[in-house]
N, C-alpha and C positions, 0 to 999 in steps of 0.2 A: 504494500500500500504506500502511496505517496504521502510524504509528510507535508503538513501545511508549512508555508514559508514562515520563517522566523520574523518577528517584528524587528524593525530597525533598533539598534541599541540607543538607549536614552542616556546621553552623557551631557550633563550640564555643568557649567562652571559658575561659581558664585559671582554675582555682578561686581563685587568689590575687587575680585582678583583681576578682572578685565580692566578696571579703572587703575589699579596699581601698575599693571603692565603698560598702560598708555602713559601714565605719569613718568615711569622710568624711561620710556621711549623719548618723551619730550625733554627730560633732563639730559639724556645723552646727546640729543640733537642740539640743545641749547649750548652745552659746553663745547661741542664740536664747532658750532657757529662762532662762538667767542674766540676759540683758539685759532681758527683759520682766518677770521676777519682781522685779528690783531697781529697776525704773523707777518713780520717785516724783517728785512736784513739790510744793513747798510754796508756798503763796500766802497773802497776808494780805487779808482782806476789809475792807469799809469801816469795820467796827466795831473793827478791830485784832486780830481773832481769826485765829489761824493755821489754815489748812485744808490738809490733805495729800491729794493725789490719787494713787491707786495703780492698778495694772492691774486689780485686782478690782472697781473701781468701774464697769467697763464690760463688757457681755456679750461683745462681739467679742474683747476681749483675754483674757477668761477662756476663750473658745472656742479662741483661739490656744494658750493654755497647755495646755489639755486635748489638743489635737491633737498638740502637740509631745511631751507626756509619753507618750501612747499610741504615737506614732511611735518614740520612743526605746526604749520597752519592746519593741516588735516588732523593731526593728533590732538591739537587744542580743541578743534570742533568736536571730534569724537569723544574727547574727555568730558566736554560739557554734556553731551548726550548720555555718557556713562554716569555722570553725577546725577542727572535727571532720573535715570533708571534705578540707581542705587537708592535715592531718596524717596521716590514715589512707588517703585515696584512696577511701573508701567514703562514700556519701551516707547521712546519718542518716535512717532510716525507709524506705530503699529508693526505688524509682521512684515509688511512690504518694505519697510526700511532696513530689514535684515539683509536684503540683497545689496543695498547700498553699502552697508558695513562690510559685507563679504568681499565684494569686488573692489571697493575702495581700499580695504586693507591689503588685498593682493597687489593692486597697482602700486600703492605707496611703498610697500616693502620691497618690491623689485626695483622701484625707482631709487630708493635709498641705496640699495646694494650696487646699482650701476654708478652712482656718484662716488661711492667709496672705492669701487674697482678702478674707475678712471683716475682718481687721485693716487691710489696705490701704484698704478702702472706708470704714471708720469713721474712720481717720486722715485721709483726704482730706476727709471732711465736716467734721471738726473744724478742719482747717487752713484750710478755706474760711471758717469762722466766726472762728477765733482768730488767724489769721495764720500764715505759714510759718516763723517763727523760734521756734516753741515747742519747747523742749528735750524735753519729755515726748513730744510727737508725733513728733519726729524720732527719738527713741530707740525708740519703738514701731514706726516704719517700718523701723528697722535690724533689729529682732527679726523682723518679718514678712519682710524680705528674706532673712534667713538661713534662715527656714522655707521660703521659696520655693526657695532653692538646695538645701536638703535634699530638697525635692520632686524637683528635677532628678536628683539622685543616686539617689533612690528609684525614679524612673521608669527610670533606666538599669538598676538592679537588676531591675526588672520585665521589661525587654527581655532581660537576661541569663538570667533564670529561664525565659523562654519558649523559649530554646534548649535547655533541659534537659528539656522535656516529652517524654514517651515518644512515639516516632514510631509513627504508625498507618499500616498498609499499605492 
């Protein structure tokens, strides 16, 4: 005899856990933004002129900043929705909003990892040319690392939001 299909597993994450993960994502991205935006290096060329290198001199670091800012804006918005859910017990926008959470979390997490990867790649190429003891490059790596940690938290939020999708029969 054929067995009836098993119901889908019910796995729920407490709402405050999702909020904590979003707050950790925001903190990592904020620190990454501060580090990369304040990263400068002064050098003196052969003629005695002072040259200042900043993050916006390089496309990959500008891309990192843009991914971090967009990730922060999305995370802040979702944190507000999570606070609403934790305090009232009702999801903002109802069940239909779960799809926005799910796809938005997927997009933002991959967007963040692309910014970190671009920054890591550029930094590694510069380190190969300039040497590994360059403070500007080490600081850029620190900012990219925090963006990568933010990606991991964002990916965890994505997994949590998949549990909230409406169940289909």
